[in-house]
N, C-alpha and C positions, 0 to 999 in steps of 0.2 A: 563240170564242177569236180574238183578233187575230193578225195575221200575225207581229207581233213576239213575242208570247207563244209561238206555235207554233214559231218559229225558236229561241227560248231553250230551249224544252222539248226540241227535237230535239238542240240542242247539248249540253244537260245529259245527255241519255241517251247520246250519243256519248262524252262525257267520262267518265261512269261506266263505260261498257264498256271504254274504254282503261285506266282505273284498275284494273278487275278483271283485265284481261289482263296488265297489268304486275305486279300483285300476285301473280297466279297463276304467272307465269313465275319470279318471285323465289322463291316458296315451292317450286315444283317443282324449280327449280335447286338449292335448298339441301337439300331433303329427298328428292327423287325422287318418282315418282308414287305409289307404294304408301303411303308414310309421310305424304304431304301430306293435309290435311283441308280441307274447304270453309270451315269456320269460320275457320281460320287465314288462308286466302286472303282472306276477307271482311275480317278485321282488318287485313291488310296493305294492302288496297285502300281501307280507310276507309269501307266500306259495310256494310249489314246482310246477314246470310246469305241471306235470301229474295231480296234484290236480285241476288245472284250467280245464283241459279236463274232469276230472271226474264229475265236477259240470256243466260245459257248454261245449257241445260237439265240437264246432269249433269256429273260430274267428268271423264269421258272427253272429252266435247265441249269442256269448258273447257281441257283439256290440249292438244288438237289446235289450238284457236284461239290459245292462248297461244304455242304453238310457231310457228305461222304468223306471228303478229304480230311476234315477236322476230326471226324470219328476215327478214321484210320490212324491219324497222327496220335490221337489220344491212346488208342489201343497199343500202338508201338511203344509208347513211353511206359505204359503199365506193364507190358510184357518185359521190357528192359528192367523194370523195378524188381522183377522176380529173380534177377541175376544171382544175388547172394545165396539163394537156395540150391544152386548147383553144388557149392561146397560150403555147407553150413558150419563146418568146424565143430569144436567140442561144445559150444554154447548155443544150442538150438533155440532156446528162448530169446537170446539177444538177436540172433539172426532173423527170427520171425518178427520181432518187434521192429527191427530195422526195415524189413520189407513192408510191414503194416504201416509204419509212418510214411514211407514213400508213397504207398497207394493212397493213403488218406490225403496227403498234400496234393497229389495229382487230381484226386476227385474234387478238391476244393479250388483248383486253379481257374483262372479266368476263362480259358477255352472250355473246360468241362462245364462250368456254370452256364456259359453262353449256349452250349449245346443243349443242356436241359431246358433252358428258357425257350429256345427256339422250338424244341420238340413240343413242349407244352402249349406254346402260343400259336403254332402254325399247323398243328395236327389236323385241324378241320379243313384247312386250305390244301394241305399236302398229306393225305391219308397214308401215303407210302413212306413218309418220313420215318416212321417207327421202324419199318423194315430196313431202311437205309442205315439207320444208326445201329439197329440190332445186328446187322451183318458184321459190324466191327465193334460190337459192344460186349456186355457182361458175359455172354456164353462163350465168346472166344477167349476172354481173359480167364474164365473159369477152367476152360479146357487146358490152357497153358499152365495154370496153377495146379490142376489135377495131375499133369505130367510130372511136375516137380515133386508133388506129394507122393506119387507112385514110386519114384526113385528113393525117396526118404523112407518109404515103407519097406522097400527091398533091403535097404541098409539098416533097418530096424531103428531108425531115428524116430519113426512114427509107428503107432500100432497098426497092424495089418487090417485094412478095412477097404471100403470103396473110396478110391481117391477122388472121384468126381463129387461124391457126397461131402468129403472132407473139405474140398475147395469151396463148395457151395456154403458150407457152414462157416468157414473162415471169412468169406466175403460178407456174409450176413452179419456176423459179429462185428465187422467193421462199419459197414454202410448203414445198418439199422440205427445204432446209436449216433452216428454222424448226422444222419438226416434229422433225427429227433432233436439233437442239441443245436443244430444249425437252423432249426425250424424250416426244413425243406430248402436249405441253401440261402435263406434270406438274412441270416445272421452269421457274420464271419467268426470263425473260431480261432482262438490263440494257439500258439504252438504247444503251450502247456495242456490245453484241453485236448488237442489232437494226440499228444503223447499219452494222456490218460486213457483215451479210447483205444489206442494201440495196445497198451499194456493190459488193459482189461480183456480185450478180445483175445490176445495171445494166451493169457492165463486160463481163460475158459476153454479155449481150443485145446490146450495141452492137457487139461484135465480129462478130456475125452479121447485124445488121439496120441498121446505120448506115453509109452509103456512105463517109463521111469516116474513120471508124474502120477500115473494111475497107481503106482506102488509106493508113492510118497518119497520118491527119490529127489525131487526138486522142491526147495522151499518156496512157498508162495510169497509174492511181493506184497 
C-alpha cells in the first residue's frame, strides 16, 4: 500500500472514531447511559453497528471515551476564549469582560450542560467519570488563565500577586453567580443576564487585582 493510501486510511479511521464519539455523546446526553443503545449511536454517527465495536469494544468503554472527548473539546474552546488576554490593549476592563462573556456562554452551551448532567446522573455507575472530566476540566482552564494573568502581572496590568489564586477568584466570580441564577443549569439565562454576570465579576475582580482600580483610576460601571 502506498504512503498516500496509508495516510488516507489512517485519516478515515480517525474521522470515523470522532464521528462515533460525537454520536455517542449526543445519544448519551439525550437519553442517559442505561437507555442508550449502540445501534442508535451507530445511526447518529452514520456508521454500521459493527464499526462502533471495532473502534470501541463495548458500551461502557464508549461512554468513557465519549465523555473524555467532549470534556477535551470543551476545554479547548475555553482556552481559546482566553486569546484576547494575550494582547489586552489599553482597556483591560473591556478585554476581561469580553473573555468573561465568552466563558459564560461556553459554560451554558449544550455540550457543557450535557456533560454536567451525565456526570451527575452516572457518577454511581461510573465512579471514574469525575476523574475523566477533571483531567480536562476546571483546573486545566485555571492553569491556562493563571498563565495569562502572570503575564499581565509582569506588564503591570494587574497587581502583582499569586496568578493561580487570581485565576481561581476570576472563575469563581463567574461560575458562582451563573450557577445560582440558572438554578444549577435548569433555567436558561438571557444574553442580558450573562452580560450582567460578566460585568459584575470583572468589576469585583479589578477592585482586588488591578492597581489603577485599587487607586481609583477606573470609574465603576
